[in-house]
C-alpha positions as CSV (number, residue, x, y, z in Angstrom):
1,M,-34.6,200.1,-47.9
2,E,-34.4,202.8,-50.5
3,N,-37.3,202.7,-52.9
4,Q,-35.9,201.4,-56.3
5,G,-39.0,202.8,-58.1
6,F,-40.0,199.7,-60.0
7,I,-43.5,199.5,-58.5
8,R,-46.0,202.3,-58.6
9,E,-48.8,200.6,-56.8
10,I,-50.0,197.3,-55.4
11,T,-53.7,196.5,-54.9
12,E,-55.2,193.3,-53.5
13,E,-57.8,191.7,-55.7
14,S,-59.9,188.6,-55.9
15,I,-58.2,185.3,-56.9
16,A,-59.8,185.6,-60.4
17,V,-57.3,188.2,-61.4
18,C,-54.7,185.4,-61.7
19,E,-56.7,183.4,-64.3
20,N,-54.6,184.9,-67.1
21,A,-51.2,184.6,-65.4
22,E,-48.5,183.2,-67.7
23,T,-47.7,180.1,-65.6
24,F,-50.0,177.7,-63.9
25,L,-48.2,178.2,-60.6
26,Q,-49.4,181.8,-60.6
27,S,-52.9,180.9,-61.7
28,A,-56.2,181.2,-59.9
29,M,-56.6,177.4,-60.1
30,W,-53.3,176.9,-58.3
31,G,-54.1,179.4,-55.6
32,E,-57.5,177.7,-54.9
33,F,-55.9,174.3,-55.0
34,K,-53.1,175.1,-52.5
35,S,-55.8,176.7,-50.2
36,C,-57.1,173.1,-49.7
37,F,-53.8,172.1,-48.1
38,G,-52.9,174.5,-45.4
39,W,-51.9,177.5,-47.5
40,K,-53.7,180.9,-47.6
41,S,-53.8,182.3,-51.1
42,R,-54.0,186.0,-51.9
43,A,-54.0,187.8,-55.3
44,F,-52.6,191.2,-56.2
45,L,-52.2,193.5,-59.2
46,I,-48.8,195.0,-59.5
47,N,-48.5,198.3,-61.3
48,W,-45.0,198.1,-62.8
49,K,-43.4,201.4,-63.5
50,G,-46.8,202.9,-64.0
51,R,-47.2,201.3,-67.4
52,E,-48.2,197.7,-66.9
53,K,-50.5,195.9,-64.4
54,L,-49.7,192.2,-63.9
55,P,-51.2,189.7,-61.5
56,L,-49.4,188.1,-58.7
57,L,-50.3,185.0,-56.6
58,A,-48.9,184.9,-53.1
59,I,-49.5,181.9,-50.8
60,S,-48.6,181.8,-47.1
61,R,-48.7,179.3,-44.3
62,V,-47.7,178.9,-40.7
63,L,-44.0,178.2,-40.2
64,I,-44.0,177.5,-36.5
65,P,-46.7,178.6,-34.0
66,G,-47.0,182.3,-34.1
67,F,-44.9,182.8,-37.2
68,S,-45.6,182.4,-40.9
69,F,-43.9,182.8,-44.3
70,V,-45.0,183.9,-47.8
71,Y,-44.2,182.1,-51.0
72,I,-44.3,183.5,-54.6
73,P,-44.3,180.4,-56.9
74,W,-42.7,181.2,-60.3
75,G,-43.2,184.9,-59.8
76,P,-43.3,187.8,-60.1
77,Q,-44.4,188.2,-63.7
78,T,-42.7,191.4,-64.8
79,P,-42.3,193.6,-67.9
80,P,-39.6,192.1,-70.2
81,D,-37.2,194.9,-70.1
82,F,-35.8,194.5,-66.6
83,S,-32.0,193.9,-66.7
84,A,-30.1,191.1,-64.9
85,E,-28.8,193.8,-62.4
86,E,-32.3,195.2,-61.8
87,K,-34.1,191.8,-61.2
88,P,-32.9,191.2,-57.6
89,K,-33.7,194.8,-56.7
90,V,-37.2,194.2,-58.1
91,L,-37.6,191.2,-55.7
92,C,-36.5,193.2,-52.7
93,E,-38.8,196.1,-53.5
94,L,-41.7,193.8,-54.0
95,A,-40.9,192.0,-50.7
96,V,-40.9,195.3,-48.8
97,K,-44.1,196.6,-50.3
98,L,-46.0,193.3,-50.0
99,K,-45.1,192.9,-46.4
100,T,-47.7,195.5,-45.4
101,F,-50.5,193.1,-46.6
102,F,-49.3,190.3,-44.3
103,N,-49.1,189.4,-40.7
104,K,-46.5,191.3,-38.6
105,K,-44.9,188.0,-37.6
106,T,-44.2,187.0,-41.2
107,V,-40.6,185.7,-41.0
108,F,-39.6,185.8,-44.7
109,M,-40.8,185.9,-48.3
110,R,-39.6,183.2,-50.7
111,F,-39.5,183.8,-54.5
112,D,-39.1,181.3,-57.3
113,P,-38.4,183.8,-60.1
114,P,-39.5,182.6,-63.5
115,W,-36.6,184.3,-65.3
116,H,-34.1,182.1,-67.2
117,G,-31.2,182.4,-69.6
118,E,-31.5,181.2,-73.1
119,N,-29.6,178.3,-74.7
120,G,-28.9,176.6,-71.5
121,V,-27.1,179.5,-69.8
122,F,-26.6,178.8,-66.2
123,F,-27.5,181.1,-63.3
124,S,-23.9,182.0,-62.6
125,A,-21.9,182.9,-59.5
126,N,-21.9,186.5,-60.7
127,D,-25.7,186.4,-60.9
128,A,-26.0,185.0,-57.4
129,A,-23.7,187.8,-56.1
130,L,-26.2,190.4,-57.4
131,Y,-29.0,188.7,-55.5
132,L,-26.9,188.5,-52.3
133,S,-25.8,192.1,-52.5
134,A,-29.4,193.2,-52.9
135,G,-30.3,191.6,-49.5
136,L,-31.7,188.2,-50.6
137,K,-30.6,184.9,-49.2
138,K,-30.3,181.6,-51.2
139,S,-32.9,179.2,-49.9
140,G,-31.8,175.9,-48.4
141,A,-33.8,174.0,-51.0
142,S,-35.6,175.1,-54.2
143,I,-39.4,174.4,-54.0
144,Q,-39.9,174.4,-57.8
145,P,-37.4,172.8,-60.1
146,P,-35.1,175.5,-61.4
147,D,-33.7,173.4,-64.3
148,T,-35.9,171.8,-66.9
149,V,-36.2,170.7,-70.6
150,I,-38.7,172.3,-72.9
151,V,-39.6,170.8,-76.3
152,N,-40.7,173.2,-79.0
153,L,-44.0,171.9,-80.3
154,T,-44.3,174.5,-83.1
155,D,-41.8,172.4,-85.1
156,S,-43.2,169.7,-87.3
157,T,-43.7,166.2,-85.9
158,E,-40.8,165.0,-88.0
159,K,-38.5,167.7,-86.7
160,I,-39.4,167.0,-83.1
161,L,-38.6,163.3,-83.5
162,E,-35.4,164.2,-85.4
163,A,-34.2,166.3,-82.4
164,M,-34.4,163.3,-80.1
165,R,-31.6,161.0,-79.5
166,K,-31.6,158.0,-81.9
167,T,-32.1,155.6,-79.0
168,W,-35.2,157.6,-77.8
169,R,-36.8,157.3,-81.2
170,H,-36.0,153.6,-81.2
171,N,-37.6,153.1,-77.8
172,I,-40.8,154.9,-78.9
173,S,-41.0,152.5,-81.8
174,L,-40.0,149.5,-79.7
175,A,-42.9,150.2,-77.3
176,Q,-45.4,150.2,-80.1
177,K,-43.9,147.0,-81.7
178,K,-44.0,145.2,-78.4
179,G,-47.7,145.9,-78.0
180,V,-47.6,148.7,-75.4
181,T,-50.9,150.7,-75.7
182,V,-51.3,154.2,-74.4
183,K,-54.7,155.4,-73.2
184,T,-55.8,158.9,-72.4
185,G,-57.9,159.4,-69.2
186,G,-58.4,161.5,-66.2
187,I,-59.6,161.3,-62.6
188,Q,-61.3,157.9,-63.3
189,E,-57.8,156.3,-63.6
190,L,-56.4,158.0,-60.6
191,E,-56.4,155.0,-58.3
192,I,-54.4,153.0,-60.8
193,F,-51.9,155.9,-61.1
194,Y,-51.6,156.3,-57.3
195,K,-50.9,152.6,-56.8
196,L,-48.0,152.9,-59.4
197,L,-46.9,156.1,-57.8
198,K,-46.5,154.5,-54.3
199,E,-44.5,151.7,-55.9
200,T,-42.3,154.2,-57.6
201,A,-41.8,156.1,-54.4
202,E,-40.7,153.0,-52.5
203,R,-38.3,151.9,-55.3
204,D,-36.7,155.3,-55.9
205,G,-36.8,156.7,-52.3
206,I,-38.9,159.8,-53.2
207,L,-41.7,161.4,-51.3
208,V,-45.3,161.7,-52.7
209,H,-48.5,163.4,-51.5
210,N,-51.5,161.5,-50.3
211,Y,-54.2,160.4,-52.7
212,D,-56.5,163.3,-51.9
213,Y,-53.8,165.8,-53.1
214,Y,-53.9,164.5,-56.6
215,K,-57.7,164.0,-56.6
216,T,-58.2,167.6,-55.6
217,L,-55.9,168.8,-58.3
218,F,-58.0,167.1,-60.9
219,E,-61.2,168.6,-59.4
220,K,-59.8,172.1,-59.3
221,C,-58.5,171.9,-62.9
222,G,-62.0,170.8,-64.0
223,R,-63.6,173.7,-62.1
224,Y,-61.4,176.1,-64.1
225,G,-61.9,174.4,-67.4
226,L,-58.2,173.3,-67.6
227,T,-57.2,170.0,-69.2
228,L,-55.4,167.6,-66.8
229,R,-54.8,164.3,-68.5
230,L,-53.7,161.0,-67.1
231,Y,-52.0,158.8,-69.6
232,T,-51.6,155.1,-68.9
233,A,-49.4,152.6,-70.7
234,S,-50.5,148.9,-70.6
235,H,-49.3,145.6,-71.9
236,E,-51.5,142.5,-72.0
237,D,-54.0,144.2,-69.7
238,E,-51.4,145.2,-67.1
239,T,-50.8,148.9,-66.5
240,I,-47.1,149.4,-66.3
241,A,-46.6,153.2,-66.3
242,A,-48.6,156.4,-66.2
243,I,-48.0,160.2,-66.4
244,V,-50.1,163.3,-65.5
245,V,-49.8,166.3,-67.9
246,L,-51.4,169.7,-67.5
247,F,-52.5,171.6,-70.7
248,R,-52.7,175.4,-70.1
249,G,-52.2,178.1,-72.7
250,K,-49.0,177.8,-74.5
251,Y,-47.6,175.1,-72.3
252,A,-48.2,171.5,-71.6
253,T,-46.4,170.5,-68.4
254,Y,-45.5,167.0,-67.4
255,L,-46.3,167.0,-63.6
256,Y,-46.1,163.5,-62.3
257,G,-44.9,160.1,-63.5
258,A,-45.0,156.5,-62.1
259,S,-44.0,153.1,-63.4
260,S,-44.1,149.5,-62.4
261,G,-40.9,147.5,-61.7
262,S,-42.0,145.0,-64.3
263,K,-41.7,145.1,-68.1
264,R,-39.5,148.2,-68.0
265,N,-37.7,146.7,-71.0
266,L,-40.9,147.5,-73.1
267,M,-40.1,151.3,-72.8
268,P,-43.6,152.5,-71.7
269,S,-42.3,155.8,-70.4
270,Y,-41.1,156.8,-73.8
271,A,-44.4,155.9,-75.4
272,L,-46.2,158.0,-72.8
273,Q,-44.2,161.1,-73.3
274,W,-44.5,160.9,-77.1
275,K,-48.2,160.5,-76.9
276,A,-48.5,163.5,-74.6
277,M,-46.4,165.7,-76.8
278,Q,-48.5,164.8,-79.9
279,D,-51.7,165.6,-78.0
280,A,-50.3,168.8,-76.7
281,K,-49.3,169.9,-80.2
282,E,-52.7,169.0,-81.6
283,A,-54.4,171.0,-78.7
284,G,-52.5,174.1,-79.8
285,C,-49.8,174.1,-77.1
286,Q,-46.5,175.6,-78.2
287,Y,-44.2,174.0,-75.6
288,Y,-43.9,170.8,-73.7
289,D,-42.2,171.3,-70.3
290,L,-40.7,168.1,-68.9
291,F,-40.6,170.0,-65.6
292,G,-37.4,169.3,-63.7
293,I,-33.9,167.9,-64.2
294,P,-30.6,168.0,-62.2
295,P,-28.6,171.1,-63.0
296,D,-26.1,169.2,-65.2
297,N,-25.2,165.7,-66.3
298,D,-23.1,164.8,-63.3
299,P,-23.3,160.9,-63.1
300,N,-23.0,161.1,-59.3
301,H,-26.1,163.2,-58.9
302,P,-28.9,161.1,-57.1
303,M,-31.2,161.9,-60.0
304,A,-28.7,161.5,-62.9
305,G,-31.0,159.0,-64.6
306,L,-33.7,161.7,-64.8
307,Y,-31.4,164.1,-66.5
308,L,-30.5,161.4,-69.1
309,F,-34.1,160.5,-69.7
310,K,-35.6,164.0,-70.1
311,T,-32.7,165.6,-72.1
312,G,-32.9,162.7,-74.6
313,F,-36.2,164.1,-76.0
314,G,-34.2,166.9,-77.6
315,G,-35.7,170.1,-76.0
316,Q,-34.0,173.2,-74.8
317,I,-32.4,173.1,-71.4
318,I,-33.1,176.2,-69.3
319,H,-31.8,177.2,-65.9
320,R,-33.8,179.5,-63.5
321,P,-32.4,181.2,-60.3
322,G,-34.1,178.7,-57.9
323,S,-35.6,179.8,-54.6
324,W,-34.5,183.1,-52.9
325,D,-35.6,184.5,-49.6
326,Y,-36.1,188.0,-48.3
327,P,-35.9,187.8,-44.5
328,Y,-38.0,190.0,-42.3
329,K,-37.0,188.4,-39.0
330,P,-33.3,187.3,-39.4
331,L,-33.0,185.4,-36.1
332,V,-36.1,183.2,-36.6
333,Y,-35.2,182.9,-40.3
334,S,-31.7,181.5,-39.5
335,L,-33.2,178.9,-37.2
336,F,-35.6,177.8,-39.9
337,T,-33.0,177.6,-42.6
338,A,-30.7,175.5,-40.4
339,T,-33.6,173.0,-40.0
340,E,-34.4,173.1,-43.7
341,N,-30.8,172.5,-44.7
342,L,-30.6,169.5,-42.3
343,R,-33.8,168.0,-43.8
344,K,-32.4,168.4,-47.3
345,K,-29.2,166.6,-46.4
346,I,-31.3,163.7,-45.0
347,R,-33.4,163.5,-48.2
348,D,-30.4,163.6,-50.5
349,R,-28.8,160.7,-48.5
350,K,-31.9,158.6,-48.9
351,K,-32.0,159.3,-52.7
352,K,-28.3,158.2,-53.0
353,R,-29.1,155.0,-51.2
């Protein structure tokens, strides 16, 4: 491939170089955390156009015996002046230059670019054509949610509430009037949360990690001095819902949620989200990321209820490109993607049921 000239130099560094990354998915904490679950984490400094050095976290794992792949979660972090036409070329150049640091049997590199349009602008067919023409392939499934809702916490509390749907404000108030209490905790309440999470998974047909995954996340956040809070909502001494929220820099991110099948009419999930937003604002976070919605309000989408719930809090809807791959070994890559597409179809059918 012809050198596009976006990168002057790449150097491999210790994982600590990622501590100041913009997103938690590019942080040193996340790299160390994923290393506990079959991934190998490596950190780099990218000298962009010879004027700015920015960190990059790359994690890799075995794909099939003898072959592996590399994943760049919500990366790369780049200077702000790259145009929409340049961005796919940036990914290709980075994939080519990073390849020299990895095993010769690396099949592909997968990116989840952090870039997004403002004011709910979709990643269009024309945008996708630019990525395809540059040599990238659309992944069978996005690893990180490309679509999300972000609430601006720099607004006043009154303005944040005013931006919500009227019913959402009513539900927050209803939970309080009906005696729902929200408590802030951490790893000590993890067993309660995990019990609710398994119940939620069985009810909604979703996959969850094992208990040790969540326990390790709390431990790694503590090691790096990050705040990972577990909020529980209770009524008459019964825990009926819980959420996990990460506070890091400008962002508070809602990572996981779980609820009981009982007392849902008490609206505990609304009370939980509002409490987390208030705490995040008080802690100095500027944004609250509800972290994942369907791409639009299609009522036939298996997660249509999630779209309705999260957009009701009044934040800005944003759309990222989703996952894109740069294949190094096209034949092995095509076999993998065929399997990945089949797994996605099976998961989607289960969700619809």
